[in-house]
N, C-alpha and C positions, 0 to 999 in steps of 0.2 A: 458525596453523600452515599452512605452504604446502602440505603434503601433502594435510592435510584439505580446504582450500579447492579444490584441483585435483581432488580425488576427487568432491566434492559437485558442483562444476561439470560434470564429465564425466557424472555420473549424471542431472543435470537435462537436459543437452543430448541425451543418448541417449533420454531419455523423450520429450522434445518433438519431437525430430526422426524418431522412429519412426513410420511409417505405421499408424495404428490400423486401417485397412480392409484391410491385407494379411494374409489368412488363413494364408499360408505363411511368415509372418516367423520363426516358431520351430518347429522339429520337436518332436514329443513327447519324444524323448530329451533335447533341449535343455532343455525345459521342466521335465523331472524333475530334471535336473542343477542347474537354476537354483534349484529350491526347496531342494534340499539344501545348496547352496553358499551361498545367500543368508543363511542363519541365521549363517554365520561373518563376514559382512561387518561391518566396523567403521566406515569413512568411505564407502566406495563403494556405497551401498545400492541395490538394483534397484528403480527407479521406474517407475510407469505413469502415464499421463494418466487423471485422474478425470472421468468424465462427458464424454469427448471430443466426442461428438456435440452435446451442448448448447452446449458452448464454441465449437464450429465455428459453430453457428447464429448464436450472438451475434456472433462476429466477421464472419461473411459476410453475414448476412441482417438483421442489426439495426444494427450499427455500420458496416457496410460497409467493413471493412478490406481491404487488398490482402493476400490469403492468401499469394502468392508473397513479398511483402515481409516478412510475418510469418515465413514458414518460413525465409527466408534469415537472419533474426536468430539463429536457432537451429541453423544448419548446422553439422554436425560435422566439421570439416576434418580432414585427416590431420596427424598429428604433425610437427612440424618436427625439426630436429637436436636431439640430447640435451640435456635440460635446458632447451629453449626452449618447451615447451608448444605449443599450437595458437594460431593466430591468432583462431580463433572462440571461445577460452575465455572463459567468464564472468568479469567484473572484480569482485573482492571490493570491496565498500564498507565504510567504516568503521562503527563501532558506532553505530546510529541510535536505539536504544531501550533500555528497561530489561528487556524480555521475553526477552533471550537470543537474539533472532533473528539468523540469518544473512543478509546482503544481498549481491546481485550485481547488476550491470548486463549486458545482452548487450554484445558487442564494438562494436556499432554505437551503443550508447547509447540505444536507442528503448525498451527494456523493463526493468524492474526486478523482480528476484526476491527474495522474502522468505520465509524459513522460518517456519513456525508450529509451534515445538518444544513448545508447551503443549498438551496434549491437549484441555482444554476449549475452547480457541479453534478448533481445526480441526474438532472435533466439532460445535461450534455452527455452523459454516460449512457442513459437509457435511450434517449431519442436520437442521438446523433452518432455515438461512436460505437455502440454495442455491436451492431451488425458488421461493422468494418473490423472490429477486434477479433469477432469470432472467425471471419473469413481470413484474416491475417495469421491467426493461430493454426488454422487448417492448412494454409500454404506454407507456413514457417514454423513448424512444431517446437524448434528449438529457439524460437524468439526469446529475448531477454526482457520483453515487457513483463511486468509482474503478473504472475498467474492469479487471476481473480476467479476463484473456483465456485462462488455462490453469491447471491445477493438477496438479503432478506429486506422486505419493504412493506409498508401499510398502504393499502389502497383506499382506506376509508377515513373519513374526517375524524379526527380525535382532539380533544382539548389539549392533550400533551403535544401533539404536532402543531397546533395553532399556536400555543403558548411557548413552544420551544423548550419545554421541559424534558422531552426525550426525542432523540432522533428518530426520523421516520424511514431512513434508508441506511443499510449497513452492507458493506462489501467484505467478504471473506477472502483473504489472500494466504499464500505460503508465507511462512515465517522464516526469513533467511538465518535467523539466530538459532533455529533448531538444531540441536546436537551440542550446544554450549553446556547445557546441564549435564550431559553424559560425560563431560571431562573428569577425569579421575581424581584431580586435586584443584583446590581453590586457585592455586598459582596459575594453572592452565586456563581455567575459566577467566581469571583477570586478564589473560593475554588476549582476549577477544576484544576487537576495535570496530566501531561503526562510523561511517561518514555519509552525510547526506549532501551530495555535490552537485552544485549548479555553476554555470559560468559566472564569475565574480565580477566581471567588468560592466555590469549593469547598474543602474542607478537604484540605490537603496536609500530612502529618505532618512531613515534612522541613522545610517552611517555617514551619508554625504552632505546633509543640510547642516550648516553651521559647524562643520568639522565633526559632526557627530555629537556635540555637546548638549543637544536638546533630548538624547535618549540614554537612559542608564546603561551601563556596561552589560548588565544581565541580559538586556533586550538585544544589544549589538552582538553579543557572542553567539546568540541563536539565530541570527540572521542567515548565515551560510557557513558551512564547514570548510576548513581549508586541509587538504591532504598534505601531510608534511613529507613526503617522500615521492620516489618514482617506483613504478612497477616494472621490473626488468623481466620481460617474456621473450621466448623464442619467437622469431618472425612469423612462423605459421599460426601460432596461438594468438598473437597480437592481432593478425590480420583477420582471423575468425572473429574475434571480438568486434573489431571495426565493422566488418561486413554485417553481422547481426545487428548492430546498434544502427548502422546506416539505414538498413530496411525498416527497423522499428520506428526510428525517428522520422523517416520519410512518411510513415503511415500517420504518425501524429501530426506532421506539418500539413499534410493533405487534409487533414481534418481540423485545422486552425487551432490545435493545441499548443501551448507554451508553458513556460514555468515548471516543466517536469524536472525530475532530478535523477541522478544516478546514485542508488543506495549501495554502498560498498561495505562489505564485512570482510575483516582479515583476521587471522588467528594463526599463531606460530606453526612454521612448517617442520619437516623432519630434521633440518640440520641445526635447529636452535633449541631443541627440547630434550629433556632427560629421558632417555630410554626409547623404546621404539614409538613412532609417531605415525599413526594412520589418520586419514581424513575422518573426522567426526560423522556421524549418520546425518543424512538428509531425508526429505519426504520421499518415500518410494514412488518413483515415476521415470518416465523417459525424459531426461533433461540433460543439457549440455553442462560440461564440466565448469563452465564459467558461471553457472547457477549453483551446482552442487559442491564446488571447492576445487580450484586448480592451483597447482603449486608453482611458484615463480622460478625463474631459471636458476636462482642461487639455492633453492630449497629452504628459504628463510621464512616464507608465508605462504599460507593457502589464501586464496581470494574467492568471494562470492559476489556477484553484481546482478541487479535488476533496475530497469527503469521503472519509476512509479511517480505518483501524484500527477497524472496527466488528465486532469479534470478542468483545467481552466482554458476555455475556448475564446478566442478573439471576437467571435461574431455574437457572443451573448450580450446582453444589454449592460451588465455590470462591467464587463471587460471594455465595451465601448466608451462607457462614463469614464472609467479609470484612464483610458488612453486619452480621451479629450482633455481631462484634468492635468495629466502629465505633460502633454504636449503645450498646452496654455502656460503651465509653469515653466517650461523649458525655452519658451520664447524669450524669458528674461534670464533664466539661470543657466540654461544650456547644459544641463547634466546628462542629457540623453534619455533612452527608454528605460523603463523598468523591466524586469524579466516578465511580468505580467502584461505589459504593453508592447513587447517586442513584435516584430513581424515573424511569423511562424517559421518561415524558411531561414531567416537570418538567426533565429534562436536555434534552430536544428544544426546549423553550421558551426555556431558557437559552442554548441553542446559537444559535437564530434571533435572540434579543435581542442576542447578541455580534456577529452578522453585521450587523444593523440599525445597531449603534452604530458599527461600522467603515466601513461603505459608506453614505455620505451622498449625498442628492440635491444635484447641482450647481445 
């Protein structure tokens, strides 16, 4: 729905573009009116920045992002002529998951915004994981966990939040596909590939019950990506990747997270393109080459990787309920755990084994 998308976009931009250090940004009268009016909001929810000082420290002191560049990505421009919207409006992205999340990119394509509509997901991130995430990033600034640069949320009760017509929490992340639109030709743009990789030896009901006959092919095709190749890397580059991912996934396992994935982007390297080939631009920051684009040993592909979707925690009620249901079913069927019901330490090991199988020494 265009009205819904435009309203959500405006709410997010208003939250991120607001100066959190300006004590005069709202009068007392406006604040009171805001509380009263917000309850009636259906799509355009009043959003604020969550833990803004902590996110600023990550962006400025740890990742060394350009704060002016970041702010410009969320600049709330004046409306154009009627029906035209704003040039700065966020761009809706197609359905990317089963969770019901809403996705946008910034107008410049540098950042991806994902809603967390399920309460157990955003509560896990804000109440359980966030402090550990910040501490981990400070200790490991080149971590390959996806860089969450901001979070916009509503702390007020709203009809839209109660009815589920608009998400109440949104995370802002780096967009690993930034640079694709700068390619000189459509042929080069078409050469970009993305893979959302998880260990595939877990139980997937849509695929494994009755031989998959109970689910349409369109559903099964979206369950899990298969990487059709091997990534040949020099030994030191491969080991750097494994060391980074080992530290990152240990953090997730220690916090009971499972079902996270390796998001892998690749695009043609210098040996397979016409003319000179340089790595397309990435977001300006202090980042490891595995995040910004690293070329394989044969010069055929550039690769970018991050770990994302680490919001499913085994100690939350919904996860416990699912684990009980799957365990009961497996008493008869014997399919084994799903990725969302796996033991966190076992899932971590399966994840690392998957990476070791894909990335091989040249």
